[in-house]
N, C-alpha and C positions, 0 to 999 in steps of 0.2 A: 236769240237771234245769231246765227253763225256769221262770222266775219272772214272765214277762211275755209278751205276744204279740209276734210278729215285726213288724218295720216293714211288710213286705208285707201282713200281715193288717190292721194299722191303716189303711194306704192303702185297703184295700178296703172296710173297715167304715165309715169316717167319712163317705163321701158318702151313706150310707144312714141316718145317725143321727137327723137332725131329722125327716125324713119317716117314718122307722120308728116314732119315738115318737108322731107324729101319727096313723099307722095303727094302732098298738097301742091308743091311747085310743079310736079309732073302733070297734075290735073289742070293747073292753070294754062300750061302749054297746050294741052289737048282740047280744053274748053275755054277759049278766050271769053272775056266779058261781053255779053250781048243781050239784047231783050230775051226774056224767057217766058215760058208757059209750062204749066204742069196739069196732068190729068192723074190725080191720085187714085181714082178707081182703076185705071190701067197701069199704075206704077210708072208713068211716063213723064219724063222731063226733056223739054226742048229748048235748045238755045243756039243761036247762030247756024241753024239749018241742021243741027245734029240732035238726034233723039237717043236718050239713054233710058235704061230701066233704073229706077231708083227706088229707095225706101225712105219713108218720113222718119227722120232721126228725132226731131223735137222742135219746139218753137219757143222763142224768147218774147216775153211781154215787157216792153220797156216801161209802160206805166205802172204795172204791178211789180216790176223787177223781179220776175220769176221765170223759171224754166219748166216746161211741160213736155215729158217724154211722149213720143208719137204713139206708143201703145195705150197711153192713158187719155188720149184726145177723145172726148166724147162723140166727136164727128166721125172718127175713123177707127175706134177701138175694135180690135178683132179682125180688121180688114187686112188683106194681104200686104198692103203698103207699110203696115206697122210691124210686120214680122222681124225686121232687122233690130228695131229698137226694143222688141220683146226679148231678143237674145242678150241685149245689154242688161235688161232687168234680171234675166236669169244669172249672168255673171255676177251682178251686184249681190244678189242673194247667196250665191255660192261662196263669195269671197268676202262677205261683210262689208260691202261698199254701199253705204246708205244713199249717197248722191246718184248712183246707178240704179238702185233698186226701188226707191220711192218714186211715186207718179209725178210729183211736182217738187221742185227744189227752190226754196226762198233764197234770192240772192240780194235782198235789199240791204243786208248788213255788210256786203262787200264794198270796198272802195270804188270799184269799177265793175258793177253788175254785168254789163254787156261783155266785158272781157271774161268774166267768169262763165257766161253762157258759151262763149267761144270755146273755152276750156272744156266744158261738158261735151260740146259737140265733137271736139277734137279727140277726146278720150273715148267717146262712143266709137268713132271712126277706127281708133286704135284697136279697141277690144274686138271689133268685127273684122279687123284686117281689111278694111274697105279701101278701095283706090282713090281715096280722097273724101272730101266732105264739101258740100255746096251750100252756102249761106246766102239768102236772097230776102230783100225786103218784101213782104207780102201785104203791105199796107202800113199806115201811120202807127199802129199799135201792135204790129207783129213782124217778127223776123223768123223765117222758117228755115230749116237745115234739113238736107237730104243727104243720103249716102248712096253713091252709085252701086249698083248690083249688075254690072254689064261686062261681059267678057271682052268687049272691044277696048276696055281701058285696062292694059296689062300693068302689073306692078312695076314701079320704078326700079331699074337695075342699079346695082352698086357701081358708082363711078369714083375710082380712086382719088381723082382731082378734087371732087367735091365733098368727099367724106369728112375732112376737117371742119368745113364750114357747117355741115349739118350736125355734127356732133356738138359744136359750140352753139349753134341755134337751139338744138334740143335741150341742152343744159340749162340755157337761160329762160326756157318757157316756164318751168315751175321752179327752178332754183333750189330743189329739194335734195336730191341725191344724184350727183353727176355719174357715179358709177353705174347706177341702174339705167340711166340714158345710154351709156356706152354699151353695156352688156345687152340691152334690149335692141339696139341698132344691129350689133354684129350678129345677135341670135336671130333676128328677123331674117337676115341675108344668109344664115347658115355658115357664117365664118367663125372658125374656131379661135378661141382666145385663151390667154394664160393670164393669171393675176398675180401681183406682187402687192406689197404694203402700200406703195404709192404709184403703182403702174398697172395698165393693162395692155398687153401686146396682142396683136391680131395678125393672122396670115391671110392676106387678101387673095381672091381667085387668080389674080395675075402673078402670084409668088412674091409679091411685094409685102414687106412687113411694115406694120404701123405700130407706133408706140404711143400711148396716151398716158400722160403723166398728170399726177394731182398734187396740188399744194396741200399745206397742213389743215386747211379748212375743208378739204374734200372737193375743191373746185378744179376744173380742168386747167391745168398750168400750161401744157403744150401738147401738140399733136404732130408727130414727126414720122416720116416714111423713110424706108431704106430698101435697097434692091436685094433680092434673094432671101427675104423673109427675116433678115438680121436686124 
């Protein structure tokens, strides 16, 4: 019985951690909490008067403490609404990530199975480059996760003011490799970086420089900006 994620899963997850947190926050602003309905045959999700095209990413069963990917759901296997989750499975097979490739993931050995399910959904969102992830209670025994596939939800732009916060948030999500978090965030935004033994520097689109330093344990020690890229 697994009690934590595999090394390959963590390597796949962390490059998406900081920008995933950024995108999730943008989705919350675009789609505030409200009663919701979903028509999975039509790949449609409606909440607060707004309708989005979505894919079924997966479901979490609190009683069984397990995660089922959408493509493996016997009620929807092969349907258009599961196409996004099928791409996550393709990624898992290609890069040797069992949590992404297997139809069902047993989370009963984890200290917090629901948090582990959220991590699976979050990482699926990152692998797909989706503009967020929507988790909703679909009954006492099921929590369902959707990924928007809708052009009305643009990617969150890089905001120099919030970069430090998202880097620190992302580094804390899995706590495995802070450098991968930083590289992944800037890579997602197309920002060039240079690396030193205990430092990553980036030149932001506005010309500002950003220095991310790491302590001897590899954790983010500081995030500092300067004018003119210095």
